[in-house]
N, C-alpha and C positions, 0 to 999 in steps of 0.2 A: 350733488353740485348745486350750490345756491348762487343766485345772482344778487350782488350787492346793489346793483343799479338796474332795477326793473325797466326804467324808461329807456336805458341804453339797449336792453334786449329787444324791447318793442320796436325801437328805431331800426335796429339791424334786421329784424323780421320783416318790417314794412318795406325796407329797401330791397329785399330779396324777391318780393312778389313781382314787380315789373320786370326784373331780369328773367324770371322763369317764364313769364308771358312772352318776352322777346325771343327766347329760345324756341318757343313753340311757333312763333311767327304766324304765317298764313293760316295754319290749322286753327290756332287759337282765335284768330279773327273770325273765321267761319263758324266755329262752334257757338259763338255768342251772337251771331248775326241774325237779323230778321231775314226771312226767305220770301221772295216774291215769285210765286209760281204763275206764269202767264203764257198764253199761247192762243192759237186759233183752232176751232173745231170746224171741220169741213163736213158737208152733207154727202158722205160717200161711204160705201161699204168696202172700198178698196183699201189695202194696207198702206200705211206711211204716207198718206197724202199730206204734203207740206207746202204746196204752192197754190195760191189762189189763181184760178183760171176759169174760163167759162165752163169747162168740163168738170171743175171742182168747186161748186158753189159752197158758200159758208153755211153754217148751221146756227141761225139766230135762236135766241131764247131756249137754249139747251142747258140743262143742269149739268154742271161739272163737279164731281165729288173727289175729294182727296181721301183715299182709302189706304190705311196702313194695317196689314193683317186683315182682320175682318171688321175693323172699326173705321167709321167715317169721322174724320177729324174736322173737315171744313167743306164748304161748297160755295159755288158761285153760279151765276147765270151768264151765258154769252150775250153780248150786245148784238145789234143789228149787223155788225161786221163779223160775227162769230168769235169775237175776242173775249177772253176772260182773264181775271187776275185774282189770285188768292194770296193774301199776306199771312205768313205764319210766324208766330212768336217763338223764339228759340227755347223758351221754357217749356213749350209743348212738344216740339220736335226740332232737333238740330239738323243741319244739312246732311250729315252722314246718314242719319235715320231716314230722311226723306228719300235720298238717292238709293238706299239699299233695301228699304222695306215698304215703300209706298207706290201706289199707282193712281193715275187719274182715271176716273170711271164716268162715262156719260150714259146714264140710264134712260134718258129721254129717247123714245123710239125714233129711228131714222125716218119713219113714215111721217113724222111731224114736219120735216123739211122737204120731203119728196114722197108723194103717195106711191111711187113705184118701188120704193125701198122697203125693207122688212119692218113689220110693226112690233117685232120682239127682238131681243138681243141687246147688246151694249157695245159701246166703243171703249177700249182700254188702251192706256199708254203708260209705259215706265217713264221715269224722270231723268233728265240730264242737267248737269251743271253748266251754265252758260257764262259765268263770270261774276264779278262783284262791282258794286257801285259804292263809293265812299261818300256819304252825305253827312259830313260833320261827325257826330258821335255814332249814329247807327251805321253799321256796315250792312248793305243789302246784298244777299246772295241771290242771283238771278237763276231760276230753275225753269226749264222748259220741257214740254212733252217730247219724248223721243220719236213719237209718231203713233197716232191712234190706229188701232186695227179693230175690225168688227169681230165680235164673238157671239155666235148665234146662241139663243136660249136652248137649254137641253131638257 
């Protein structure tokens, strides 16, 4: 089958692309979105600490690594309030890959924020989807830690 009017074929093909993306809807938007992984690290060996309180002080100047499989993809340092933010390009990792195959790891010893806490081991958290922000062209997927827990060194 040959096309006598190649421009007509290209026009029809170009019109089909937006319709296909529209059918994918929300999933399509997330697959191409920038991911902002952000949260707070607390200076505690207790599991799933999520609320800042006098009994749960924050962990300033801690390294937070995004680890997928055995590979570190990115890292950040917490500020004085224990907060961190890691922006991920969708060409490196899409939202589905982040949520299903990655963890946040804090290798900085807890003894750096409290000398009564262990000087070895790590804090680890899986990731949760927290919603999206639409800022003009880029859609930003907000990803948060599900809750850090202490894993002693073996």
